[in-house]
N, C-alpha and C positions, 0 to 999 in steps of 0.2 A: 830544962825548960822545954825542949822539944817533946819530952815525954808528956807534959801537960797539954801542949798544943795538939798533939795527936789524940789525946783523950777527948779534948774539946771537939775535935772534928768528928770523932765517933759519936758523941752525944748529938751533934747536929744531924748527922745521917740517921741516927736512930729516931730522932724526933720527926724527920721528914717521912720516914717509913711508917711511923705510928700515925702521923697525920694523914698520909695516903690511905692507910687501912681504914681509918675512921670515915673519911670521905667516901670510900668504896662501900663500906657497910651502910652508911646513911643512904647512898644512892640505891643500893639493892632494896632496902626497906621501902623507900619511896616508890620504886618500880612495882614491888609486890602489892603495896597498898593501892596503887593505880589500877593494876590488873584486877584486883579484887573488886574494886568499885565498878569497873567496866563489866565484869561478869555479873554483878548484881543488877546492873541496868539492863543487860541483855535478858536475864531471867524475867525481869519485870515486863520488858517489852514483849517477850514471847507470851506471857500470860495475858497481857492486854490484847495482843493479836488474836489469841484464841477466843477471848470474850467477844471481840468485835465480829469474828467470823461466825461464832455461834449465834449471836443476836441477828446477824444478817441472814443466816440460813433459816432461823425461826420466823423472821418477818417475811422472808421470801416464800416460805411454805404457806404462811397465812394468806399472803396476797394471791398466790396461785390457786391453792386448794380451798381456801375459805375456812380452814381449821388449823389450829396449831399442831405441830408434830406430836404424835403420841409417845415417842421415845427418842433417846439419843441414837439408838441403832437405826431408826427410821431416817433421821437427819443424815447419818453417815451413808446409808444406802441410796437415798434419793437425791441428796444435795451435795454429796462429796466431802463432808466434813472429815478431816484427817488431823489427828493430833497424837503426840507421844504419850501413850498411856503409862509409861514408866516414869514420866515427869509430872503429869497432871492427872488428878482424879476429878471427873465431872459428875456431879450429882444433878440429875435431871428429873424433876417432879412435875409430871403433867397434871394440870388442874381441870381438865376437861377440854373439849374441842374449841370452845370460844373464850377460854381464859388463858392469859399469858402463863407459861410454865415457870416454875421456880428453878433457877439454875445457879449452882454453886461450883466454883472451880477452886480446887485446892492443889497447891504445889506439893509434890512428894519429894522429900529430901532426907 
């Protein structure tokens, strides 16, 4: 009879270990999903920040100089626009001195 009780004890311990492993694995998965979500939101926020900075610089140039900036390099040189060119590609198409330029920002990944 002791032999069977000892086996029963072993099964209970094995179940506890198994349950602990499952809870640990689920916790790790949830943490990784949360980190992924936070990283995605940070990337979106950086792109929105770049869009706002670029629009602000374009409008500032128009207000000060009376013309829209002729190029992205002009904005960087005269208005201090800085962004990570390894992360974002900015397509800047000037449409003339008195027409708002077309700006497209693409995330590189």
